[in-house]
ChimeraX commands (.cxc) that place a marker at each C-alpha (Angstrom):
marker #1 position 94.85,115.06,105.34 radius 0.5
marker #1 position 96.07,113.50,108.63 radius 0.5
marker #1 position 94.62,111.10,111.39 radius 0.5
marker #1 position 93.58,112.72,115.03 radius 0.5
marker #1 position 95.62,110.53,117.08 radius 0.5
marker #1 position 95.99,106.54,117.08 radius 0.5
marker #1 position 92.53,105.23,117.94 radius 0.5
marker #1 position 91.67,106.85,114.58 radius 0.5
marker #1 position 94.49,105.98,113.22 radius 0.5
marker #1 position 93.44,101.95,114.23 radius 0.5
marker #1 position 89.77,102.87,113.50 radius 0.5
marker #1 position 89.34,104.81,109.81 radius 0.5
marker #1 position 92.94,103.80,108.41 radius 0.5
marker #1 position 91.51,104.38,105.39 radius 0.5
marker #1 position 90.54,108.00,106.13 radius 0.5
marker #1 position 92.01,109.49,103.06 radius 0.5
marker #1 position 93.70,106.50,101.94 radius 0.5
marker #1 position 95.24,106.39,97.77 radius 0.5
marker #1 position 96.83,104.13,96.25 radius 0.5
marker #1 position 99.18,103.04,92.96 radius 0.5
marker #1 position 100.09,100.01,93.00 radius 0.5
marker #1 position 102.05,98.35,89.25 radius 0.5
marker #1 position 104.22,95.49,88.75 radius 0.5
marker #1 position 105.60,94.50,85.11 radius 0.5
marker #1 position 107.63,90.41,84.60 radius 0.5
marker #1 position 109.76,90.49,82.01 radius 0.5
marker #1 position 110.14,87.48,79.98 radius 0.5
marker #1 position 113.14,87.18,77.55 radius 0.5
marker #1 position 111.69,86.26,73.76 radius 0.5
marker #1 position 115.00,85.22,70.63 radius 0.5
marker #1 position 116.48,88.67,70.80 radius 0.5
marker #1 position 114.33,90.70,72.62 radius 0.5
marker #1 position 111.91,90.58,75.24 radius 0.5
marker #1 position 108.22,90.28,75.84 radius 0.5
marker #1 position 106.84,91.90,78.99 radius 0.5
marker #1 position 103.61,92.81,80.75 radius 0.5
marker #1 position 102.52,95.06,83.13 radius 0.5
marker #1 position 99.50,95.58,85.39 radius 0.5
marker #1 position 98.40,99.07,87.17 radius 0.5
marker #1 position 95.98,100.28,89.50 radius 0.5
marker #1 position 95.49,103.15,90.95 radius 0.5
marker #1 position 92.63,104.65,93.29 radius 0.5
marker #1 position 92.21,108.40,94.69 radius 0.5
marker #1 position 88.90,108.29,95.31 radius 0.5
marker #1 position 87.50,109.38,98.55 radius 0.5
marker #1 position 86.58,107.36,101.41 radius 0.5
marker #1 position 83.12,106.33,102.88 radius 0.5
marker #1 position 83.87,108.92,105.65 radius 0.5
marker #1 position 82.47,111.42,104.11 radius 0.5
marker #1 position 79.09,110.87,105.20 radius 0.5
marker #1 position 80.85,111.37,108.63 radius 0.5
marker #1 position 83.82,113.60,108.09 radius 0.5
marker #1 position 85.77,116.23,105.66 radius 0.5
marker #1 position 88.18,113.88,103.29 radius 0.5
marker #1 position 88.91,115.93,100.87 radius 0.5
marker #1 position 89.88,114.88,97.68 radius 0.5
marker #1 position 93.12,113.53,97.26 radius 0.5
marker #1 position 96.39,116.35,95.07 radius 0.5
marker #1 position 94.15,119.07,96.99 radius 0.5
marker #1 position 93.39,120.83,100.90 radius 0.5
marker #1 position 92.08,123.91,102.05 radius 0.5
marker #1 position 95.06,124.65,103.03 radius 0.5
marker #1 position 97.28,124.44,100.05 radius 0.5
marker #1 position 95.43,126.02,97.36 radius 0.5
marker #1 position 98.20,125.02,94.60 radius 0.5
marker #1 position 97.82,121.33,95.17 radius 0.5
marker #1 position 100.97,118.98,96.38 radius 0.5
marker #1 position 104.20,119.56,94.77 radius 0.5
marker #1 position 107.93,118.39,95.16 radius 0.5
marker #1 position 110.20,121.44,94.93 radius 0.5
marker #1 position 107.50,123.38,93.05 radius 0.5
marker #1 position 106.30,120.62,90.13 radius 0.5
marker #1 position 103.42,119.09,90.67 radius 0.5
marker #1 position 102.09,116.26,91.64 radius 0.5
marker #1 position 99.65,113.48,90.42 radius 0.5
marker #1 position 98.58,111.17,88.62 radius 0.5
marker #1 position 97.01,111.55,85.02 radius 0.5
marker #1 position 93.83,110.01,85.66 radius 0.5
marker #1 position 92.68,112.97,87.33 radius 0.5
marker #1 position 91.76,113.62,91.21 radius 0.5
marker #1 position 89.20,111.27,92.32 radius 0.5
marker #1 position 89.41,109.21,90.14 radius 0.5
marker #1 position 91.20,105.71,89.38 radius 0.5
marker #1 position 92.28,102.81,86.92 radius 0.5
marker #1 position 92.94,100.16,85.64 radius 0.5
marker #1 position 96.03,98.66,83.20 radius 0.5
marker #1 position 96.68,95.21,81.74 radius 0.5
marker #1 position 99.68,96.12,78.64 radius 0.5
marker #1 position 101.83,93.76,77.39 radius 0.5
marker #1 position 105.15,94.88,74.70 radius 0.5
marker #1 position 107.29,92.28,73.05 radius 0.5
marker #1 position 110.65,94.45,72.53 radius 0.5
marker #1 position 112.94,94.25,70.15 radius 0.5
marker #1 position 116.25,95.48,68.63 radius 0.5
marker #1 position 114.00,97.74,65.78 radius 0.5
marker #1 position 111.13,98.39,67.91 radius 0.5
marker #1 position 108.73,97.65,69.65 radius 0.5
marker #1 position 104.86,96.25,69.61 radius 0.5
marker #1 position 102.01,96.53,72.22 radius 0.5
marker #1 position 98.53,96.30,73.13 radius 0.5
marker #1 position 97.01,97.98,76.07 radius 0.5
marker #1 position 93.53,97.27,77.60 radius 0.5
marker #1 position 92.33,99.99,80.46 radius 0.5
marker #1 position 89.19,100.89,83.26 radius 0.5
marker #1 position 89.01,104.81,84.01 radius 0.5
marker #1 position 86.29,105.80,86.82 radius 0.5
marker #1 position 86.81,109.60,86.53 radius 0.5
marker #1 position 86.75,111.90,88.31 radius 0.5
marker #1 position 84.40,110.15,91.15 radius 0.5
marker #1 position 84.38,112.93,93.96 radius 0.5
marker #1 position 83.21,115.87,91.54 radius 0.5
marker #1 position 80.12,113.65,91.11 radius 0.5
marker #1 position 79.67,112.99,94.94 radius 0.5
marker #1 position 80.40,116.16,96.04 radius 0.5
marker #1 position 78.12,117.82,93.26 radius 0.5
marker #1 position 75.01,115.88,94.06 radius 0.5
marker #1 position 75.48,115.31,97.83 radius 0.5
marker #1 position 75.94,111.23,97.74 radius 0.5
marker #1 position 76.97,109.44,95.01 radius 0.5
marker #1 position 75.16,107.44,91.98 radius 0.5
marker #1 position 76.51,104.91,90.09 radius 0.5
marker #1 position 73.90,105.41,87.06 radius 0.5
marker #1 position 75.32,108.13,86.91 radius 0.5
marker #1 position 79.33,107.95,87.45 radius 0.5
marker #1 position 81.64,108.60,83.79 radius 0.5
marker #1 position 83.34,105.25,83.15 radius 0.5
marker #1 position 85.90,104.92,80.12 radius 0.5
marker #1 position 87.26,101.82,78.02 radius 0.5
marker #1 position 89.67,101.68,76.29 radius 0.5
marker #1 position 91.97,99.25,73.75 radius 0.5
marker #1 position 94.11,99.28,71.72 radius 0.5
marker #1 position 97.58,98.53,69.79 radius 0.5
marker #1 position 101.09,100.40,70.24 radius 0.5
marker #1 position 104.65,100.07,67.53 radius 0.5
marker #1 position 108.10,102.01,68.33 radius 0.5
marker #1 position 110.43,101.81,65.46 radius 0.5
marker #1 position 113.89,102.81,66.28 radius 0.5
marker #1 position 115.61,103.70,63.27 radius 0.5
marker #1 position 118.88,106.00,64.33 radius 0.5
marker #1 position 118.38,108.25,66.35 radius 0.5
marker #1 position 115.18,109.21,65.59 radius 0.5
marker #1 position 111.44,106.85,67.35 radius 0.5
marker #1 position 109.05,106.83,65.51 radius 0.5
marker #1 position 105.15,106.07,67.26 radius 0.5
marker #1 position 102.43,105.28,66.18 radius 0.5
marker #1 position 99.18,104.00,68.81 radius 0.5
marker #1 position 95.47,103.75,68.74 radius 0.5
marker #1 position 93.26,103.59,71.19 radius 0.5
marker #1 position 89.25,102.26,70.86 radius 0.5
marker #1 position 87.41,104.23,73.55 radius 0.5
marker #1 position 83.70,103.31,74.95 radius 0.5
marker #1 position 82.35,105.95,77.18 radius 0.5
marker #1 position 79.59,105.19,78.91 radius 0.5
marker #1 position 77.56,108.30,81.03 radius 0.5
marker #1 position 79.01,110.98,79.18 radius 0.5
marker #1 position 79.05,114.79,81.21 radius 0.5
marker #1 position 77.73,112.85,84.45 radius 0.5
marker #1 position 74.24,112.19,82.12 radius 0.5
marker #1 position 72.77,108.67,82.69 radius 0.5
marker #1 position 73.26,106.29,78.68 radius 0.5
marker #1 position 75.13,109.02,77.42 radius 0.5
marker #1 position 77.40,106.93,76.42 radius 0.5
marker #1 position 80.25,107.64,73.01 radius 0.5
marker #1 position 82.27,105.93,71.11 radius 0.5
marker #1 position 85.58,107.92,70.46 radius 0.5
marker #1 position 88.54,106.62,68.38 radius 0.5
marker #1 position 92.19,108.19,69.94 radius 0.5
marker #1 position 95.22,108.13,67.42 radius 0.5
marker #1 position 98.72,109.29,68.43 radius 0.5
marker #1 position 101.58,109.89,65.76 radius 0.5
marker #1 position 105.05,111.08,67.02 radius 0.5
marker #1 position 108.63,111.37,66.54 radius 0.5
marker #1 position 111.18,111.52,69.10 radius 0.5
marker #1 position 115.08,112.97,68.24 radius 0.5
marker #1 position 117.98,111.63,70.86 radius 0.5
marker #1 position 120.33,114.10,71.20 radius 0.5
marker #1 position 124.07,112.73,71.24 radius 0.5
marker link #1:1,2 radius 0.2
marker link #1:2,3 radius 0.2
marker link #1:3,4 radius 0.2
marker link #1:4,5 radius 0.2
marker link #1:5,6 radius 0.2
marker link #1:6,7 radius 0.2
marker link #1:7,8 radius 0.2
marker link #1:8,9 radius 0.2
marker link #1:9,10 radius 0.2
marker link #1:10,11 radius 0.2
marker link #1:11,12 radius 0.2
marker link #1:12,13 radius 0.2
marker link #1:13,14 radius 0.2
marker link #1:14,15 radius 0.2
marker link #1:15,16 radius 0.2
marker link #1:16,17 radius 0.2
marker link #1:17,18 radius 0.2
marker link #1:18,19 radius 0.2
marker link #1:19,20 radius 0.2
marker link #1:20,21 radius 0.2
marker link #1:21,22 radius 0.2
marker link #1:22,23 radius 0.2
marker link #1:23,24 radius 0.2
marker link #1:24,25 radius 0.2
marker link #1:25,26 radius 0.2
marker link #1:26,27 radius 0.2
marker link #1:27,28 radius 0.2
marker link #1:28,29 radius 0.2
marker link #1:29,30 radius 0.2
marker link #1:30,31 radius 0.2
marker link #1:31,32 radius 0.2
marker link #1:32,33 radius 0.2
marker link #1:33,34 radius 0.2
marker link #1:34,35 radius 0.2
marker link #1:35,36 radius 0.2
marker link #1:36,37 radius 0.2
marker link #1:37,38 radius 0.2
marker link #1:38,39 radius 0.2
marker link #1:39,40 radius 0.2
marker link #1:40,41 radius 0.2
marker link #1:41,42 radius 0.2
marker link #1:42,43 radius 0.2
marker link #1:43,44 radius 0.2
marker link #1:44,45 radius 0.2
marker link #1:45,46 radius 0.2
marker link #1:46,47 radius 0.2
marker link #1:47,48 radius 0.2
marker link #1:48,49 radius 0.2
marker link #1:49,50 radius 0.2
marker link #1:50,51 radius 0.2
marker link #1:51,52 radius 0.2
marker link #1:52,53 radius 0.2
marker link #1:53,54 radius 0.2
marker link #1:54,55 radius 0.2
marker link #1:55,56 radius 0.2
marker link #1:56,57 radius 0.2
marker link #1:57,58 radius 0.2
marker link #1:58,59 radius 0.2
marker link #1:59,60 radius 0.2
marker link #1:60,61 radius 0.2
marker link #1:61,62 radius 0.2
marker link #1:62,63 radius 0.2
marker link #1:63,64 radius 0.2
marker link #1:64,65 radius 0.2
marker link #1:65,66 radius 0.2
marker link #1:66,67 radius 0.2
marker link #1:67,68 radius 0.2
marker link #1:68,69 radius 0.2
marker link #1:69,70 radius 0.2
marker link #1:70,71 radius 0.2
marker link #1:71,72 radius 0.2
marker link #1:72,73 radius 0.2
marker link #1:73,74 radius 0.2
marker link #1:74,75 radius 0.2
marker link #1:75,76 radius 0.2
marker link #1:76,77 radius 0.2
marker link #1:77,78 radius 0.2
marker link #1:78,79 radius 0.2
marker link #1:79,80 radius 0.2
marker link #1:80,81 radius 0.2
marker link #1:81,82 radius 0.2
marker link #1:82,83 radius 0.2
marker link #1:83,84 radius 0.2
marker link #1:84,85 radius 0.2
marker link #1:85,86 radius 0.2
marker link #1:86,87 radius 0.2
marker link #1:87,88 radius 0.2
marker link #1:88,89 radius 0.2
marker link #1:89,90 radius 0.2
marker link #1:90,91 radius 0.2
marker link #1:91,92 radius 0.2
marker link #1:92,93 radius 0.2
marker link #1:93,94 radius 0.2
marker link #1:94,95 radius 0.2
marker link #1:95,96 radius 0.2
marker link #1:96,97 radius 0.2
marker link #1:97,98 radius 0.2
marker link #1:98,99 radius 0.2
marker link #1:99,100 radius 0.2
marker link #1:100,101 radius 0.2
marker link #1:101,102 radius 0.2
marker link #1:102,103 radius 0.2
marker link #1:103,104 radius 0.2
marker link #1:104,105 radius 0.2
marker link #1:105,106 radius 0.2
marker link #1:106,107 radius 0.2
marker link #1:107,108 radius 0.2
marker link #1:108,109 radius 0.2
marker link #1:109,110 radius 0.2
marker link #1:110,111 radius 0.2
marker link #1:111,112 radius 0.2
marker link #1:112,113 radius 0.2
marker link #1:113,114 radius 0.2
marker link #1:114,115 radius 0.2
marker link #1:115,116 radius 0.2
marker link #1:116,117 radius 0.2
marker link #1:117,118 radius 0.2
marker link #1:118,119 radius 0.2
marker link #1:119,120 radius 0.2
marker link #1:120,121 radius 0.2
marker link #1:121,122 radius 0.2
marker link #1:122,123 radius 0.2
marker link #1:123,124 radius 0.2
marker link #1:124,125 radius 0.2
marker link #1:125,126 radius 0.2
marker link #1:126,127 radius 0.2
marker link #1:127,128 radius 0.2
marker link #1:128,129 radius 0.2
marker link #1:129,130 radius 0.2
marker link #1:130,131 radius 0.2
marker link #1:131,132 radius 0.2
marker link #1:132,133 radius 0.2
marker link #1:133,134 radius 0.2
marker link #1:134,135 radius 0.2
marker link #1:135,136 radius 0.2
marker link #1:136,137 radius 0.2
marker link #1:137,138 radius 0.2
marker link #1:138,139 radius 0.2
marker link #1:139,140 radius 0.2
marker link #1:140,141 radius 0.2
marker link #1:141,142 radius 0.2
marker link #1:142,143 radius 0.2
marker link #1:143,144 radius 0.2
marker link #1:144,145 radius 0.2
marker link #1:145,146 radius 0.2
marker link #1:146,147 radius 0.2
marker link #1:147,148 radius 0.2
marker link #1:148,149 radius 0.2
marker link #1:149,150 radius 0.2
marker link #1:150,151 radius 0.2
marker link #1:151,152 radius 0.2
marker link #1:152,153 radius 0.2
marker link #1:153,154 radius 0.2
marker link #1:154,155 radius 0.2
marker link #1:155,156 radius 0.2
marker link #1:156,157 radius 0.2
marker link #1:157,158 radius 0.2
marker link #1:158,159 radius 0.2
marker link #1:159,160 radius 0.2
marker link #1:160,161 radius 0.2
marker link #1:161,162 radius 0.2
marker link #1:162,163 radius 0.2
marker link #1:163,164 radius 0.2
marker link #1:164,165 radius 0.2
marker link #1:165,166 radius 0.2
marker link #1:166,167 radius 0.2
marker link #1:167,168 radius 0.2
marker link #1:168,169 radius 0.2
marker link #1:169,170 radius 0.2
marker link #1:170,171 radius 0.2
marker link #1:171,172 radius 0.2
marker link #1:172,173 radius 0.2
marker link #1:173,174 radius 0.2
marker link #1:174,175 radius 0.2
marker link #1:175,176 radius 0.2
marker link #1:176,177 radius 0.2
view
């Protein structure tokens, strides 16, 4: 969506806004590197919907297929109308990587607001997750294993319907010459 004119831009700067900001700092550590990464993303509606229509990020009434670049869909993995904060630390060495990630995801806030006609924070699904990751470099093959403990508040937009999950990921990647 866009502002109607310069006055509208000055008064309602956040109509509609979305952002994804991240930073990484890398430190040399012996025969490897230590990396700290932080990211904050928000694609939820602003306060404008109370007095003016605001589309959900990545959706628009005139652009039904969503935003694309040469046919490739643009968007954050967190989904439209969501927000996420991430903090990750990784230690890279010649034989692999060892890391730990902590994140908080506030899911599909716009959908709840649209359904109820107002925002009810007690029903908002929020996911907290944390866990380690290990990658082993073996020539042309990278072996990756990760675990995330997830705690989900208000699953299915139901107050106090909390759930715990364990997410385990095993992956192998072969690099062509």
